[in-house]
C-alpha positions as CSV (number, residue, x, y, z in Angstrom):
1,M,128.6,69.7,93.4
2,S,131.4,72.3,93.5
3,E,129.7,75.0,91.4
4,R,127.6,77.6,93.2
5,V,124.5,79.5,92.0
6,L,123.9,83.2,92.6
7,V,120.2,84.0,93.0
8,V,119.4,87.7,92.5
9,G,116.3,89.0,94.2
10,G,114.6,88.3,97.6
11,G,111.0,88.1,96.5
12,V,108.7,85.1,95.8
13,A,110.8,84.1,92.8
14,G,114.1,84.5,94.5
15,F,113.3,82.6,97.7
16,G,111.3,80.1,95.7
17,A,114.5,79.5,93.7
18,A,116.6,79.3,96.8
19,R,114.3,76.8,98.4
20,A,114.1,74.7,95.2
21,L,117.9,74.7,94.9
22,S,118.3,73.7,98.6
23,L,115.9,70.8,98.2
24,R,118.0,69.6,95.2
25,G,121.3,69.9,97.0
26,V,122.6,72.7,94.8
27,P,124.7,75.3,96.7
28,Y,123.6,78.9,96.3
29,T,124.0,82.5,97.5
30,L,121.0,84.9,97.4
31,V,121.6,88.7,97.2
32,E,118.9,91.3,97.7
33,R,119.0,95.1,97.4
34,L,116.8,95.7,100.5
35,E,118.8,96.1,103.7
36,T,116.5,93.8,105.7
37,P,113.4,91.6,105.1
38,P,110.4,93.8,104.4
39,P,108.0,94.4,107.3
40,T,104.8,92.5,107.6
41,S,102.4,93.6,104.9
42,V,98.6,93.7,104.7
43,L,98.7,93.1,101.0
44,G,97.4,89.8,99.8
45,I,98.3,87.4,97.0
46,N,95.9,85.2,95.0
47,L,97.4,81.7,94.3
48,P,95.6,79.5,91.8
49,G,95.9,75.7,92.0
50,N,99.1,75.4,90.0
51,A,100.8,77.9,92.3
52,V,99.8,75.9,95.4
53,R,101.0,72.7,93.7
54,A,104.4,74.4,93.2
55,L,104.4,75.3,96.9
56,D,103.6,71.6,97.6
57,A,106.7,70.6,95.7
58,L,108.6,73.2,97.8
59,G,107.2,71.7,101.0
60,V,105.0,74.6,102.1
61,G,101.7,74.1,100.3
62,D,99.7,72.8,103.2
63,E,100.9,75.7,105.4
64,A,100.0,78.2,102.8
65,V,96.5,76.9,102.5
66,R,96.1,76.9,106.3
67,S,97.5,80.4,106.6
68,G,94.9,81.9,104.1
69,R,91.4,81.3,102.8
70,P,90.8,78.7,100.2
71,I,89.1,80.0,97.1
72,V,86.1,77.8,96.2
73,R,84.1,80.0,93.8
74,R,84.6,82.9,91.5
75,E,81.9,85.4,90.5
76,Y,82.2,88.0,87.7
77,R,79.7,90.8,88.1
78,T,78.7,94.1,86.5
79,S,79.1,97.4,88.3
80,S,75.4,97.2,89.2
81,G,76.0,93.8,90.9
82,R,74.4,91.6,88.2
83,L,76.1,88.2,87.9
84,L,77.7,87.7,84.5
85,F,79.1,84.2,85.1
86,D,80.7,82.2,87.9
87,V,83.3,79.4,88.2
88,D,83.4,76.5,90.6
89,E,87.1,77.0,91.5
90,R,87.3,74.1,93.9
91,D,85.9,71.7,91.2
92,F,88.1,73.1,88.5
93,W,91.4,72.5,90.4
94,K,90.3,69.2,91.9
95,G,93.2,66.8,91.7
96,V,95.7,69.6,91.5
97,A,95.6,71.8,94.6
98,S,93.4,74.2,96.4
99,S,93.5,77.8,95.3
100,V,94.1,80.2,98.2
101,C,94.4,83.8,99.0
102,L,96.8,84.8,101.8
103,R,99.0,87.6,102.9
104,R,102.0,88.1,100.7
105,S,104.3,88.5,103.7
106,T,103.1,85.2,105.0
107,L,104.0,83.5,101.8
108,L,107.5,85.1,101.9
109,D,107.9,83.9,105.5
110,L,107.1,80.4,104.5
111,L,109.6,80.4,101.6
112,R,112.4,82.0,103.7
113,A,111.9,79.6,106.6
114,G,113.7,76.9,104.7
115,T,116.8,78.9,103.8
116,D,120.1,79.1,105.7
117,P,120.5,82.8,106.8
118,A,124.2,82.4,106.0
119,T,123.3,82.1,102.3
120,V,121.4,85.4,102.1
121,R,123.1,88.8,101.7
122,W,120.7,91.6,102.4
123,G,121.5,95.2,101.2
124,N,123.8,93.9,98.4
125,P,122.3,94.2,95.0
126,L,123.7,93.0,91.7
127,V,125.4,95.7,89.8
128,R,126.7,93.8,86.8
129,A,126.9,90.3,85.5
130,E,128.8,88.8,82.5
131,S,128.6,85.2,81.3
132,A,132.2,84.1,80.4
133,G,132.5,80.4,79.5
134,A,132.2,78.2,82.5
135,T,131.6,81.1,85.0
136,V,129.6,84.2,85.4
137,R,131.6,87.2,86.7
138,V,129.5,89.6,88.8
139,R,130.0,92.8,90.7
140,L,127.8,93.4,93.7
141,G,126.7,96.5,95.5
142,N,129.3,96.2,98.2
143,G,132.0,96.5,95.5
144,A,132.9,92.8,95.6
145,A,133.8,91.0,92.3
146,E,132.9,87.3,92.4
147,A,132.5,84.3,90.1
148,F,129.6,81.9,90.1
149,G,128.7,78.8,88.1
150,F,125.3,80.1,87.3
151,V,123.2,83.2,87.9
152,V,119.4,83.2,88.4
153,G,117.8,86.6,87.7
154,A,114.8,86.7,90.0
155,D,114.9,90.4,90.5
156,G,111.5,91.4,89.2
157,V,110.1,93.8,86.6
158,H,113.0,96.2,86.8
159,S,115.6,93.5,86.7
160,T,119.2,94.4,86.6
161,T,120.0,90.8,85.5
162,R,117.8,91.2,82.4
163,G,120.1,93.8,81.1
164,A,122.9,91.3,81.1
165,V,120.8,88.8,79.1
166,T,119.0,91.0,76.6
167,G,120.8,94.4,76.8
168,E,117.4,96.2,77.0
169,A,114.6,96.9,79.4
170,G,111.9,94.7,77.7
171,L,109.1,96.8,79.3
172,Q,105.8,97.3,77.5
173,P,102.6,99.1,78.6
174,S,99.8,96.9,79.8
175,R,96.8,96.6,77.4
176,M,94.3,96.8,80.2
177,S,95.6,99.4,82.7
178,S,98.8,101.3,83.4
179,A,98.4,101.3,87.2
180,S,96.4,99.7,90.1
181,W,95.5,100.0,93.7
182,R,95.8,97.2,96.3
183,F,94.5,97.2,99.9
184,Q,93.1,95.2,102.8
185,A,89.7,95.9,104.5
186,P,87.2,94.4,106.8
187,N,85.1,91.9,104.9
188,P,81.9,93.8,103.9
189,G,80.0,90.5,103.4
190,V,81.8,89.0,100.4
191,A,81.6,85.2,100.5
192,C,83.9,84.4,97.6
193,W,86.4,85.7,95.0
194,T,84.3,88.5,93.4
195,A,85.1,90.9,90.6
196,W,82.9,93.8,89.5
197,T,83.6,95.5,86.2
198,G,82.2,98.8,85.1
199,R,82.8,101.5,82.5
200,D,85.6,103.2,84.3
201,G,87.1,100.5,86.6
202,T,87.3,97.0,88.0
203,F,87.2,96.0,91.6
204,L,88.2,92.6,93.0
205,L,87.6,91.5,96.6
206,I,88.8,88.1,97.9
207,P,88.4,86.9,101.5
208,I,91.8,86.5,103.0
209,D,90.8,85.2,106.5
210,D,87.7,85.1,108.6
211,K,87.5,88.9,108.9
212,H,89.2,90.6,106.0
213,V,89.3,90.9,102.3
214,Y,92.2,91.6,99.9
215,G,91.2,94.3,97.4
216,Y,92.5,95.2,93.9
217,A,91.3,98.0,91.7
218,S,92.3,99.3,88.3
219,T,90.8,101.0,85.2
220,T,89.5,98.8,82.5
221,R,90.3,100.6,79.2
222,R,94.1,101.3,79.5
223,G,93.6,104.4,81.6
224,A,95.6,105.0,84.7
225,A,94.3,104.5,88.2
226,I,96.1,107.7,89.3
227,D,98.2,107.9,92.4
228,N,95.6,109.7,94.4
229,P,93.2,107.9,96.8
230,D,90.4,110.1,95.5
231,W,90.4,107.9,92.4
232,L,89.4,105.0,94.5
233,A,86.7,106.8,96.4
234,N,85.2,108.5,93.3
235,T,85.3,105.4,91.1
236,S,83.8,103.1,93.7
237,R,80.7,105.2,94.0
238,A,79.3,103.6,90.8
239,F,79.6,100.1,92.4
240,P,77.5,98.1,94.9
241,A,77.7,98.5,98.6
242,P,80.4,95.8,99.3
243,V,82.9,97.7,97.0
244,R,82.0,101.1,98.5
245,D,82.2,99.8,102.0
246,A,85.6,98.1,101.5
247,V,87.1,101.1,99.8
248,D,85.8,103.5,102.5
249,A,87.3,101.3,105.2
250,A,90.6,101.0,103.4
251,L,90.9,104.8,103.0
252,T,90.2,105.4,106.6
253,H,92.7,102.8,107.8
254,P,96.1,104.1,108.9
255,G,97.9,101.8,106.3
256,R,96.8,103.6,103.1
257,P,96.1,101.5,100.0
258,Y,99.1,100.7,97.9
259,H,99.4,102.2,94.4
260,S,101.7,100.7,91.8
261,P,102.2,100.6,88.0
262,V,101.0,97.6,85.9
263,E,104.1,96.8,83.8
264,V,104.5,94.0,81.3
265,V,107.9,92.4,80.4
266,R,108.3,90.8,77.0
267,A,112.0,89.7,76.9
268,E,113.3,88.4,73.6
269,R,115.2,85.8,75.4
270,W,115.4,84.6,79.0
271,S,118.9,83.2,79.0
272,L,122.5,83.9,77.9
273,G,125.2,81.5,78.7
274,R,125.0,80.6,82.3
275,I,122.5,83.4,83.2
276,A,118.7,82.7,83.2
277,L,115.8,84.9,84.1
278,I,112.7,83.6,86.0
279,G,109.4,85.1,87.1
280,D,108.6,88.8,86.5
281,A,112.2,89.4,85.3
282,A,111.4,87.2,82.3
283,H,107.7,87.5,81.7
284,S,105.7,89.9,83.9
285,M,102.2,90.3,82.6
286,G,99.0,92.0,83.7
287,P,97.4,90.4,86.8
288,V,94.4,89.1,85.0
289,W,95.1,85.4,85.9
290,A,97.1,85.9,89.1
291,Q,100.0,84.0,87.6
292,G,103.0,86.1,88.7
293,A,103.8,83.9,91.7
294,G,102.6,80.7,90.2
295,L,104.7,80.9,87.0
296,A,107.7,82.1,89.0
297,L,107.5,79.2,91.4
298,E,107.2,76.8,88.5
299,D,110.2,78.4,86.9
300,A,112.2,78.0,90.1
301,L,111.4,74.3,90.3
302,V,112.2,73.5,86.6
303,L,115.4,75.5,86.7
304,A,116.6,74.0,90.0
305,G,115.9,70.5,88.6
306,L,118.0,71.2,85.5
307,L,120.9,72.6,87.6
308,A,120.7,69.5,89.8
309,E,120.6,67.0,86.9
310,R,122.9,68.5,84.2
311,S,126.6,68.3,84.5
312,D,127.1,71.0,82.0
313,W,125.5,74.2,83.2
314,T,126.3,76.0,79.9
315,V,123.2,74.3,78.3
316,V,120.8,74.8,81.2
317,G,119.6,78.3,80.4
318,A,118.6,77.5,76.8
319,E,117.0,74.2,77.9
320,F,115.1,76.0,80.7
321,E,113.8,78.6,78.2
322,R,112.7,75.9,75.7
323,L,110.8,74.0,78.4
324,R,109.1,77.0,80.0
325,R,108.2,79.4,77.1
326,P,105.2,77.4,75.7
327,R,103.5,77.3,79.1
328,V,104.1,81.0,79.8
329,E,103.0,82.0,76.3
330,L,99.6,80.3,76.8
331,V,99.0,82.5,79.8
332,E,100.2,85.6,78.0
333,A,97.8,84.9,75.1
334,A,94.9,84.3,77.5
335,T,95.8,87.6,79.2
336,E,95.6,89.4,75.9
337,R,92.2,87.9,75.1
338,L,90.7,89.0,78.4
339,S,92.3,92.4,78.1
340,R,90.6,92.8,74.7
341,L,87.3,91.8,76.2
342,A,87.7,94.3,79.1
343,G,88.4,97.0,76.5
344,L,85.0,96.6,74.7
345,P,82.2,99.1,75.3
346,I,80.5,98.3,78.5
347,W,77.2,97.2,76.9
348,L,79.0,94.8,74.6
349,R,81.3,93.5,77.3
350,N,78.3,92.6,79.5
351,L,76.6,91.0,76.5
352,V,79.4,88.7,75.4
353,G,81.0,88.2,78.9
354,P,78.8,85.2,80.0
355,V,79.9,83.3,76.8
356,L,83.5,84.5,76.4
357,G,84.4,84.8,80.1
358,P,84.1,81.0,81.0
359,R,85.8,80.1,77.7
360,T,88.8,82.3,78.4
361,Y,89.0,81.0,81.9
362,Q,89.3,77.5,80.6
363,E,91.8,78.5,78.0
364,A,94.0,80.2,80.6
365,Y,93.9,77.7,83.4
366,G,93.2,74.4,81.6
367,P,96.9,73.9,80.4
368,L,98.1,74.8,83.9
369,R,96.4,71.8,85.3
370,A,99.0,69.6,83.6
371,P,101.8,68.8,86.0
372,L,105.3,70.2,85.2
373,S,106.6,66.7,84.5
374,S,104.3,66.5,81.5
375,T,105.6,69.8,80.0
376,V,109.3,69.2,80.7
């Protein structure tokens, strides 16, 4: 195949796309605004079964599971520690793949390991892209003007590529919370994926290896988890000892917890001519179901398959969008339902949670058990 693909973005979506294209024999170049690969991070990433199945298709699923801690059970608890409901995660994803939590940097290392360094240009962001018939004309950060047969926008929430497709930012506020904290801490005795939800905040702790947990914290009623570690310390005081201990340990560790906004992308379209958006650039959503990486990797596999199989790349973007939107919109709808549940008064949330929580879990993840071949 003489045509070449430009992949914009060096995160999970970008290197997932690069690896998928490489496996299908489609030539590509990847550009990333960072000057070098990011340093090893203590932040974790929660990968449900459909995400690990996508990694299997990319040839790194087994390594990902070995590098982290499989998730066998979920527990949803109140701020006092009372169990609202639980989920047998291993049984739910049986026949698909094992859910796992591992370090984000480890996942990126696995995806990058299969790429040719000569195909990656660090410190060279996309400045502009314009679809023009059988080519896409681009201008890069180094000033170069080039033409590609297709451009994959995998450049995240603040995507430059999205501007070329929709002409607008596409950002919306999250229904649940406008910001969050993420951290790593010594395991305070947490045996499984565990979330505690109270009046003012939600804390999630997931074992990431034999000694550590990955932590996530946010407000629960659209407030902001402000960019001040005092918020973590003060809010955690209303929660059980495992939460307090993990937060205290994270705050005293030299690598301070990481604060970031929770931003939602609702793009009116994901493609224009020979440009297509994948992952957060197309459909970022609140981290309720941990589908940022999973949906991005699925996007990468489907798009790479179309580029490998279609002789006319002008139709690929629209076909990709038609195939992927229904699956993504199911997760978006489930995210909205759980966000509404989280926004209820605490007494009502705790009352209906044992009934609505398991139902919403099934609605969110049930369709994702279906393999990509059945949705394409």
